[in-house]
N, C-alpha and C positions, 0 to 999 in steps of 0.2 A: 924561691922563684915567685915573681909577681906577674900576673896577667892583666893587661890593660886593653880596653876596647876603645876604638877610635871611630868617629864619624867624620867623613871628609867629602869634599865636593869634586866634581869634574865639570869644569865650565869652559866656555869659549871654544877656541880651536882644539883644546885638549879632548873634546868629546869624540874627535876622530882618532884618538890614540887607542891602541889595542890594550886589553887588560894585561897582557904580558909585559908591554912597555911600561904601563903604570906600575906594575909590581917591581920592575927593575928600578924605576925612578924612586920608589918608596924605600927600597933597600939601600940605595946610595944615600938618600937623605938621612936614614937612620944612622949610617956610619958617620956622615958629616956632622950630625947633631950630637955625636958621642953617646948614643943610647947604649947602655950595657946589655946588649941582646943576649938571650939564651940561644944556644945552638943545639941542633939535633946530634945524636951520636952516629957512629958509623964511619965508613970510608970517606964519604964526602959530606961533612957537616954543613948545614945551612941554617940561616936564622929561623927561629920559630915564629913564623908569621902565618896567620890563617885568614884567608879571604872569605867573605860571605856574600854570595849572590852578586857578582860584579855586573855592572850595566853593560849592554852590548856596545860594540864599537859604533860610533856615529850618533850616539845619544848623550845628552848631558845628564847630570845628576846632582841633587842637593843632599843626597842621603846614601852614601856608600859606607860600608863597614869593613873593618879589619881588626883582628886581634894580634897583639904582640906579647911575647913573654920576655922578661928581663931577669937578670941574675942579682941585681941590686934594686932595692926599693926606690922608686922615683915618684916625685910629685906629679900627678896627672896634668895639672895646669902648666907646670914647667916643661913637661914633655910636649904638650900641645904647642907652646910658644916656640920652643927650639926646633921642633920638626916642621912647623908651619914656615919658619924662616928659611929652612933648608930646601923646601919644595918649590917648584916653579909656579908662577902665577897661573891660576886656574885649578890647581889642586890645593885646596884650603882645608886645613884640619879645623873642624868646627867645634868638636868636643872630644874630651878624653875622660873616661871613667875607669875606676878599678873594677875588675870583674868580681862580682860577689856570688859566685857559684852559678850553676845552671849552664845550659848550652845556648849560645847566642843564635845559632842556626835555627833552633827550635822556637825562637821568639819571632821569627820572620817567616810569614807564609803568603804575603801579598805586598804589592807595590801600588802607590798612587802615581799616575802619570799625567803630565800636562803636555798636550800635543797641539802646537800652533799650526793652523792650516791657512797660511796667507793666501788670499785670493779666493777663499771659500766663505760665503756669507754665513752668519750665524743661523739664518733660517734654513739654508740648504743643508748645513751640517746637522742641525736639530732634526730635520726630517729623516736624514740618513740614520742617525742614532736611534730614533724611534722605531724605524723599520728593523734595525738590528736587534734591539731589545725585545721586539715582538717575536723573534724567531727562537725556536728551541735548538736549532743546529745551524751553524754557518761554517761550511768547509772551505778552506783555502789551501793553496799549494805553496810550499816553501822549498826553495832550492837549497840542498845540503851537499856536503862533499860526497855523499853516497847517491846523489840524484834527487829527484823531486819527491817530496813527502806531503801527504794530505793530512791536515790537522783540523779539528773542530775548535774554533775560537770561542764560540758562545758560552760554554760552561765556565770558562775561566774569568769572564768579565762579571764582576760582582755589581758594579754600578757604573753609570756613565751619564754625564750631563754636559751641556754646552754653555760656555761663557762668551761674551763679545769683547773684542779688543780692537781699538783703533791704532793703525800703524803710526809710528812717530815720524817716519820719513816716507817720501814718495817713492814710486817705482818707475823703472824705465819700461817694464813690460806693460802691454795694454791688457785691459780686462781684469786686473787685480782689484778686488773689492776692499773697501774700507767702510765700516769695520770688518774684521775677519773673525772667523770662528775659532774657538779654543776648546778642544775636547779634554775634559777632566774625567779620568776613569780609574777605577780601582780594579786591579787584575790579580787574581790568585796565582801563586807560583805553582804551576803544575808541571807534569812531564808529558810531552815536551813543553818547554817554556813558551808561553804566549807573549810575544814582544809587541811593542807599539806598531811596527810595520805590519804585523799580522792583523791587528785590529783595523788598521787602515785598509788592508786588502779585503777584510770582511765587509767594510762599508762600501767598497767598490762592488763586491759580489751582490749585496742586497739592494744597493741604491745607485749603482754606477757612478759613485763619487770618485772623481779624479782631480786632485789638487793641481793647479797650474804650475806650482813650484814645490820643491821638496818640503815636507813637513819638518818641523823642529820639535823633537821630543825631549822632555826633561823628567827624570824621576824626582818627584817631590818628597816622597817618604817611603819608608818600608816599615813593616811591623806585622804583628799577629792580629787577625780579625777578631773583634769582639762579637757579642751576640747581636749587635745592631749594625754590623758591617763596617765599623770604624776601625782604623788602625791604632794599635796600642804601641807606644814608643818602646822599642826594644831595650833602651837604657833605663826605663823607669824603675825596674827592680834593683839595678845597681845603684842608682842614685838614692833610692829609699833605704837600702841596707847601709850605705856609707853614712847617710845622715843619722841613722839610728845608732850606729857604732860611735859616731863622733859626738853625739849629744851627751851632755853631763847627766849623771845619774840623779834621780830625784832624792831629796833628803827623806830619810826614814823618820817616821814619828816615834 
């Protein structure tokens, strides 16, 4: 049995699709692409597909991860091409690597997010971010199926800075500023998970920041934090092992 690791995107209108529907779409695409899937044992066998840290409904992503197990060896690039053709636009398989040991989940403990706040000037957003970073604790309320829950957002945010972006098109609503602010932030994956909307709620708490239109969040990367607070690509070890195994042996003297 061979295990393969895939990185895929969730773009456009598909950001509003739930993870359950994304998973069903993937399984249908695997069947259409003729992938020789491995199945679990038991009364109700199901394909051996393992999802890693799926993005919340309503946000886009450039870095989602899933593992699949197959019963026949397949070429990773051939699988990427076939599966990408079988998936709808917006779900794009960016890379497939052969798993070279280890646990993929253990290689991911943080995400980098890009949050576009149309109608909020870079200066206003920067001031709010500075206030947030100066705090040791920022409590926000989140509505769950069990009612309201209070979480501390601040410890999960490793870094945050603001970039400026000019809108490509005009707006019908009055008061929207151009350029607008973009929040770039690295958030540690803790329990409970701190999501982009939690960070925005925290900015509201500390600086009364209220975007005039809904923010657009995109997960740009996932990985493990190094000593300098940067994300390490979770596929780096797999690529390195595959390259070493595929390299010709040096001639002995």
